[in-house]
N, C-alpha and C positions, 0 to 999 in steps of 0.2 A: 504494500500500500504506500509506503514512504517513497519508493522508487517512482510510482505513478504520479504522486504529488510533485516530486522533484522534476520529472519530465515535463509536466504541464506548466509549472512555474518557469522552467528554463525556456520553454517554447515562447512564453509571453515576452521574454527579453530579446528574442530574435527580431530583427527588422522584418517587416512585412514584405513579401515578395512583390516586386513591381509588376503591375498588370496594365498600367496605362489607363485604367478606368478612373473616372472622377470619384472622389470620396467626400463625404459630408465634412463640414467644419463647424467649430463652435467659436463664438466670440461676440464682441460688441463693437459699436462704432458711434462716433459723434461727428456731426457736420457742424462747422462753426466758422466764424470770421474772427479776426484779431489774431491772438496768439494762444498757445496752449495754456499759458499762465494767466491770461486775461481774455477769456473767450467772450465773443460778442455774437449776436445773431449773424448768420451768413448774409452776404450781400451779392449783388451781381458781379462786383469787382473783387470780392474777397471771400472766398469760400474754400475750405479745406475739409478733409476727413481724417480723423484719427481712428485707427483700427487696432483692436486688441484681439488676438487669437489665443485660444486655450486648447488644452487637451493634446491629442496625438499629433496634430500638425505642429503645434508649438514645440513639442518634444523633438520632432524630426528637425525642425528649423534650428533649435538650440544645439542639437548634435552637429549640424552642418556648419554653424558659425564659429565654433571653437577657435582659439582657447578662451578661457575665462579672462575677463579684464582683471587687472591688479586690484586687490582689495581697497587700496587707497583711492582708486578711480571709480569704484562701484558706487551705485546710488544708495546702498544699504550696507552696513557693516555687521549685521547680525550673523551669528554662527549658523552655518548651513546655507547661507545665501550665496547664489552663484549668478553671475551676469555675463552675457556675451553680446558683443556689438559688431556690426559690420555696416558701414554706410549709415543709412537712416533707420535700420532695424535693430531693435534691442530685444533680447530674449532673457528671461530670468527664471530661476528655479530656486525654491527654498525647500529644504528637506521636509518631506511630509506634506507638501503642497503641490498644486498643479503647476505645470509649465505655462508660461505666458509670454507672448511676443507682441511688440508694439511697433507700428510704423504709421506713416501718414502720407497723404497725397494732397498736393495743391490742385484743386479741381479746375482752376483756370488754365494752368500750364501743363498739368499732367506729371509734373516733376515730384519726386519723392521728398518727404519731409519727416521730421520726427513725429511719433505718435504718442509720446509720453515724456514727462519731465521728472527729474528726481524730486 
C-alpha cells in the first residue's frame, strides 16, 4: 500500500506531458488608468490591465523563470518566500501557499507592463 501511495505522489510531481491542447487557467484581472499604486478609472487614452495567474500555470511559469531573485531584492523577506522575475512578469511562491504570477499590458500600445507592486 505504501508503494502505491508513493507512486501516485511521485507521479503528481512529474511535469504534464505536452499535448498542444488548451488548458483552463485561474486568476484575476483589473482594468485601470493611472498607475498600479494610484489606480484611476480607465480612460480612452489611459487604460491598462493587471493580470494575476494562480495554480498550475503559475507553477509552470515560476519553474521556467528561475532563478530566485536575491532575498534583499525580493518584495517579501518572510521565511519560505520565493520570487522570480523576468521582464514584466513576476512569479512568487510561499511554502504552503499557491503559486502566483503577475504581469500587465498597456491596452493602448499592447506593450507589457508590471502587474503588481511590492
